[in-house]
N, C-alpha and C positions, 0 to 999 in steps of 0.2 A: 508418544505420551507415556509409555511404560517407563522409560528411563529418564524422562525430563528433557529439558532444553536449556542450556546454560547461557547462550548468547543474548545480548540485549535486543538484537533484531537483525534480520537479513531480508533482502529481496532477491528474487530469482526470476530470470526470464526462462520460461519453459516452452520449447517449440518443437514442432515436427513439420513435415512438408505442408500440412493442411491448416494449422492454427498456431497461435502464440498466446501464452498466458503469462501474466505477471502475478507472482505469488509473494506475499509478505508474511513473515512469521516473527513473533515476539514471545520471549519467555514469560512465564507467569511469576518469575522471580522467586522470592522466599515464601510467597503466599500459598503456593500449590505446585506440585510437580506437573510439568508439561508446558504446553504453549498454546497460544491463540494464533490463528492464521486466517488469511483471506486471499483469494485469487480471483482475478478478472480476466476475461478473454479480451485480447486486443482486436478491435474490428479489422476485417480485411481492408487492405489499402492504407492502414494507419501505422504509425510507429509509436514506440513508448521509450522514454528515457527514465532511468532511476539511478540515483547516486547517494547511497547512505542516508536516505530520508524516505519514510513511508509516503505513499501517494494515493493509495486506495481510500476513497472517501465514502460517500453514502452508497449502500448497496441498492437503494431505490433507483439509482441512475442507470442500472443495468437490467437487461432482460434476465429472467430467472435462469435461463440456460447459459448465461455468460458470467455468472458469479458463483463462487463456491466459498465456504468458510467453515471454520470450526463450529460445531454445534453450540458451544458455550461462549462464542466470541462476544456477544452482548451481555449475557448473564454474568460472565466473569468480570467484565468491566463494571457492572453494578456492584458485584460482590467486593471488588477492590476499591470501591468508591471513586471510580474514575468517570462514571457516566450515570446520569439520573433521568435523561430524557426518554422520549418515546422511541421505540425500535426504529421507526422510519427516519428519525433524526440522527441516528448513530453514524459516526464517521470513524472508520478504522484509524486513519492517520491522525486525526485530531485527538482521539482518545489515547492511543497507544504510543504515538510518536509526534507530539505537537512540534511545529516548526519553531526553532529558536533562532536567535540572531546568527549564531554560528552555522546552523543548518541552512538558513537562507543564503548566507554569504558564501559558504564553501560548497555545499551540496547542490543547492538549487541553481547556483551560477553555472556549474558544470552542465546541468541538464539544459539550462537555457542556451548555452553555447552549442550543444548538440542540436537542439531544435532549430537554432539559427542557421546551422549548416545544411540541414535537410529540408528546410522550408522552401517552397516554390519561390522563385525570384521576386514575384510581385507581392509576396506575403512577408518578406523579410523586414525586420526592424533593425536599422543600423544605429546602434547606440554604443 
């Protein structure tokens, strides 16, 4: 936060032998120095895929011990006129990186193909 963050956004998989977290970070742009970020713990026995598109949505979907975020992640969205709802309605990806046609076509398609490969045989969708 001291030196700012210049990228439009990134997502990271952070893991050790005991847990895996998905972290997403977005620059505050020209409005302010720094960034906003969120991280969620991937449940044991699950996988996550991410490809150039934010996917963390409502923090209310997670236990308190399974989500971390910048202290100003919601207040900055209000300050930047990106969000006007109640805190419980806030969605990191919808506010800071809404899905576009290009995002759905090129990013989400890659994630879908990953899940298609790792899904159990009886859960696969062949399309």
